[in-house]
N, C-alpha and C positions, 0 to 999 in steps of 0.2 A: 315519366309523364303519363297521365291517364290516357286510356284508349277508349274511343267509342267506335261504333260501326255505322257505316253508311247503309242505305237501304239495300244495296247489292252485296253487303257482307264484307266489304273491304274496310280495313281499319282507318280511322281518322284520328290523327294525333292532335292533342291540344295541350297547352301549358297549364300547369297547376295555378290556382289562384294564389295570391300572396299569402293568404291565411293558411292554405294547404301546404305551401312551400315552407312556411315557418314551422308548422307542426312536424313535417318530415325532418327538417334539419335539427329541430329540438330533440326529436327522438334519437337521431344519430348521435348528437352531442351527449345526451343522457346515457346512451349505451357505452360510449367511449369513456365517459367519466366513471361509470360503474365498473368497467373493466379495470381502469387504473386504480380505483379504490380497492377492489378485490385483490389485485396484485400486490398493492402496498400492504394490505392486511396480512396476506400470506407471507410476504417477504419479511415482515417484522417478527413473525413467529417461526421462521425457519432458521435453523443453525447451518449456515452456509458452509462451514468447515466440514461438516459431515457430508454435505452434497458434493463438494469437490473431491472428498476422499472416497466417495461411493464406488467409482470404478475399481479402485485398488481392493477395497473390501469385497466387492462382488466377485472379482477374479479369484481372490483368496478362498471365498466360500465355495465357488464352483470347483476349484482345485481339490477341496476336501471332500466333495461329493462324488468324485470319480476315483477309481472304478466303483460301480454299484456293488452292493453286497447281495449277490444273487442267491446265496445260501439262505438269506433271511426270508426269501419268498415263501418257503415252506410254512412259516409262521403266519403268513398273511392271508392264506386262502380262506380260513374261517372268518376273520373280520371282513374280508371282501364279500363273502356270501351274506354276512349279516347286513352289509351296506345295501346290497341288491334287494334283499328281503325287506329291509326297512323302507326303501323307496317303493317297492311293489305294494306292500301292505298299506303304506301311507296313501298311495294313490287310490287303492281300492276303497279305503275308508272315506277319502274325499269324494269319490263318485257316489257313495251311498248317501252322503249329506248334500252334495252339490247339485245332483239332478233334481230332487224335489225343490231345492232353493231356486233353481233356474226357472222352473215352472211357476213358482210363486212370484218371481220377479218380472217375468215377461208380461207385457200389458195385455196380450191376447189370451193368456191362460190363467192369470192371477184371479183368485176369488174376490179380491177387493183392491181396487186401485188407490183408494184413499188410506187404507190401514195396512193391509198385508204387503202390498208392493213396496212402499217406503221402508218397512221393516226389513224385508228381504234384501233390498238394495243396500241398506245400511250394513247388514251382515256381510254382504259381498265386499263392500269397500273396506270394512274393518279387517276382514281376512287378508285382503290384498295389500293393505297398507303396512302390515308388520312382516318383516322378513322372517324366513324360517329359522335363521340363526337366533333371532330374538325370541321366537317362540320356544326354541330349544333351551335357551338360557333360563327362561321362566319355568319351563316344565321340569328341567333338571333340579331346580330349587324345590319344586313342589313334590315331584315323584322320585327324586334321586337319580343318579346316573344310570344309563342303560338304554337299551333299544326302545323301550316303551316311550320314553320321552322323545326319541327321534321320530318314531312312527307318528305320534300325535302332532309333533311340530310340522312334519311334512304334510299331514292331513289338514291341519288348520290353515296352512299357507296355500294349499292347493284347492281348497273348497271354493274360495273366491275366484280363482283363475278359471276353474271348470265351469262354475255357475255363470260367470260373466259371459264367456264365449258361447255357452250353450243357450242362455236366455236371448242373446242377440240372434242366434240361429233360429230360435223359436219365433221371435218377432218377425223374422224375414220369411216365414213360411208362406207358401202360395195361398192366398185367401180363397181362390176359386175352388181349390180342393176341399177346403174347410166348408165352404158354402154348399158344395155338392153333397157332402156327408150330412150336413145339417138339414138339407132338403128332404132327406129320407126319414126324418123324424128321430134321428139318433140322439142319444143322451149326451151330456157333456163329457162323460167318461169315454163313450164310444167315439166321439169326435177326436178326443186326445189320442186314443189308441189307433184309429184308422186314418186320420187326416194329418195330424201333426207329428206324431212319433215316427212314422215311416220317412217323413221328409228330413227330420233332424238326425236320424240314426247315423248316416255317413259322417256328419259333422261331429257328432258325439264320439264316435270311434276315433276320429282323427285327433280331437281335443284330448281324449284320454291317453292315447299313445304318446302324443307330444308332451303332455305333462309328466308322464312316467319317465320319458327321456330326460326332462329337466330335473326331475327328482333324483335320478341316479347321480347327477352331478352335485346336487345340493346335499345328498346324504353323505357324500365323501368328506364334507367339511364339518358336519354336525358333531362328529366325534371330538373335535377340538374343544368343545364345551362340555364333553362328558356324555353325549347322547348316543354312544355306541358306534360300532362300525370301524372301518379302517382308519377313520380320522383319529381315533384314540391311539392307535398304534403310531400314527405319524406324530402326534403330540408327544408320546412317550419317547420316540427317537429324537425329536428336536430337543427335548428337555435334557437328554444326556449327550447332546451334540454328536449323535451317531449319524453323520451326514450321508455316508454310503447307504445306510438303511433308508434314509429319507428319499434318496434317489430311486431305490427299488420300489418304494411305495408310489412315487410319482409315476413311474413307468406302468405299474399295475393300474393305477387310476386312469391314466391316459388310455391304456388298452381297453379298459371297461367302458369308458365314455365313447370310444370309437365304435365298439361293438354295439352299444345301446343306440348310438346314432344310426348306424347301418340298419339295425333291426327295426327301429321305429320308422325309418324312411321306407323300408320294404313293406311294413304292415300298412302304413298310410297309403302307399301306392296301391296295394292290393285292395284296400277298402274303398278308397275314394277314386 
């Protein structure tokens, strides 16, 4: 039921009109009908014999994965370092392009709200709408397999993320500080340097570290499509059904993600 407030602030309940009631129940009916239709669509395309047999197959696979092949870890340190380097370089490249893009997209710093800002916003949306794995697939076809494709894939995916969060922080800058700098007769560049940049630096640092943490995780799977790193070792082990080696890779990936999570949290806490 809709709620209005009395003059003293207490709620006053009232029934919906028949038209509003009809709209609400129609919405619920449409939602239920859509859910049933989606379930039917998925059910028709599901081989249920595989689903019922999944626990048995899963238990058999887990049994093959243990004990882990710890001796295989000596082969993985180089690919693991490549994965971390790929995430770091991809993040750095995204910062180089994402920061200017953010200033072009923010309504209070863009040189043109009619031309430049829409183009910058389109670039941000285009970057964020395509997953890094898709970027990696495309770049591996263009550049061939290797770390370069992975670095560029991470950078192209991260540009939109960094630019979006940063331009929102720029737009939320305190206008009184900007007006104070402008009152001194400062140029546009000086206003950016002394009024806006100091305000968004903590947000920028937090966004960058947070994105690097995400990219560590994404870099571990880009090797599955030939973009370098430990993912290529995992794909090779899966191809030959070396499940104990896969378990060792999983453990190393988990440890790397935990360390990057701890490190990024510490850095964000120290900065912000």
